[in-house]
N, C-alpha and C positions, 0 to 999 in steps of 0.2 A: 642139212647145214652146208654140205660141200657145194651143192648147187647155188646156194645163196652167195657163198664166198667167190664163186666164179663170176658173179655179177659185180660184186663190190671190189673190183680190182682198181689199182691206181690209175690205169689207163682209162677205164670207164668213168671213174670219178672226175678225172681231169676233163674228159669230154663233156660231162654234165656241167661242170663249172664254167666251161667255155660258153655253153648254152645259157647258163645263168647270167654271165657277164653281158651277153648280147641282150637278154631280156631286160636287165637293169639299164643298159644304155638306151634302148628304145623307149623304155618307160620314162626315164629321167628327162630325156630330150623332149618327148611328147608332152610331159607334164609341164615343163618350163614354158614351152611354146603355147600350150593350151591356156595356161594361166594368163599369159600376156594377151593373146587374142580374145580369150574369154572376158577379160576386164574391159578391153576395147569395145567388144560387142555389148556388154552390159551398160557401159556408159552411153553408147550410141542409142540403145533402146530406151534408156531413161532420159535422154536428152530432149531438147525442144525442137531440134531440126527434124522436120517431118520426113524428109527423104532418107536421112541416115537412120532414123527410127524404123522406117519401113524396110530398108535393106537388112538391118540387124534382125528384125522380127521374122522376115521371110527366111533368112539363113538359119536362125535358131530353130524355128518350128519345123522347117523342112529336114534339116540334118538330124535333129533329135528323133524324128519319127521314121527314119530310115535305118535299118539295122547296120551296125558297124561292119558286119561281114560283107555287106554290099559295097561299102566304101572301100574296103580293102581290095575286093575284086575290081572295082571300077578304076581305082588309081593305078593298080598294078597292070591290068590288061589294056585298058583304054589308053592310058597315057604312057604306057611302055616304060615305066620307071623300075629301076632295080629293086630287089626285094627289101633290103634294109631301109632305104629312103621311102619306099612305098609304105612300109609299115609305120614309120614315123609320121608321114604325112596323113595317112588315113586315121590314125589315132588322134592326131592333132585336130583334124577337121571335125571328128565326132566329139571329142572331149571338150573342145572349145565351146561348142553349143551347149553342152551340159553344164559346164562351169559358168557360162554366161548367165544362166538363170539362177544358179546358186549365188553368184556375186551380186546380181541385180537384187535378189531377195535381201542380201546383207546390207546393201546400200539403202534400200527402201525402209529398213528397220531403224535407221538413224533418224532422230527427231529433225524435221525440216527447219526448226528454229535455229539449229546450229549453222545451217547455211546462211540464214538471214543475219545471224550474229557475225559470221565471217565477212559477209558483204559490208556490214556496217563498219567493220574495222579496216576496210580497204583491201581485203584479199580478193584475188581473182577467183573465178570458178575453178580453175585448175588447182590453185593453191589450196582452196577449201577442200577439194577432193583429195588431194595428196596429203595434206597435213592434219585435216580434221575428220573427214568422213571415212576414208579408207582404213586408217589405223583402228578405228572403233568397229568398222564393219568386218574386218578380218577376224576379230575375236568372236563375232557372232556366227560367222559362216565357216570357221575352221573345221569343225567336225564333219560337215557335209563335203568340204573340199577334200579332206583326207580320205573320206570314204570313196570319193571319185578316183583318187589316186590309186587306192587299193584295187579298184575295179580295173584300172588300166593295166596294172601289173598282172592280174589274173587273166585278162582278156588277150594278152599277148600270146596265149596258148592257141589262139585261133590262127595265128600266122603260119604255122607249119602246114596245117591242112589246106590253107588257101593258096599260099605262095611259096611253100616248101622252105620257109625260113627256119634255120636250125637254132631257135631259141631254146629255152629250158625244156619245155614239153617236147619240142621237135627233136632235140638231142636224145631224150629218153625214148621217143618213138623209133628212132633209128637203131638204138641199141636193142630194143625189143625184137627187132627183126633177126637178131642173132641168137635169141634164146627161145626155147619152146616149152620148157617146164613151167607149170602154173606158178610155182613158188618163186621162180626167177622173175617172171613178168610182174607178179604181185610185189616183189621187192623193189623193182624199178618204179612202179607206180607209187608205192609207199614212200620211197626216197624223194620223188618229185613233189608229192603232196606235202611232205614234211618241210621241204625247202620253201614252197609257196606259203605254207602256214607260218613258219618262223619269220619270214620277211614281213608279211602282211600283219601278223600279230604285233611285231615290234613297232611298226608304223602306227597302228591303231592305239597301242599302249602309250606311245609318245604323245599322240594327239590328245588322249584323255588326260594325261598328266599335265600337259601344257594348258588345256582348258581349265583344269582344276586350279592350277597355279594362278592363272589370270583371274578366275572367279574370286579366289581368296584375296588377291591384290586389290580387287575392285571394292571389297567389303570395307 
């Protein structure tokens, strides 16, 4: 018990919380940017402009089929960008491609007749997308989008091993270098696992409740 208490000091917990804060910052910014770019890519790939459709298709297929770990290496080493911006950019690049396909699937699930009805009422394509298609599509694709967000939060743990960024897992790894007892190392791992679980479980639970509420409202 004494060995465990040596790990769970106020200084160590504060160090872990600083890493958690960096994880949440990187995840939040990446998620917001990925949602914006992913929506743009989905609209481009669904559009009638052949050139834009080709560009979006090439980007989505190429990025999705290359490991995110490689994007982190490439952006950090090749472009010589600092650790935190490199982490945000690499996750945005990768997650945008994944979200683009999720969003495109949601858009395609909406009855085409609604677009025709909007055009008959004098709406532009952009107005139809914004006011008619997207609000309905979001409800259909929300669970998959939330799942992707949870993946982003978990995958930030890659950043320490690749670019030595002291996010949540990286902070724990640094602390582990100070302790050698098995129970101390296990305590640190358990603490980090519990933090990841609580955050991601809370997000997933919120998604499920929101989906259920929307389903009940639609009945």
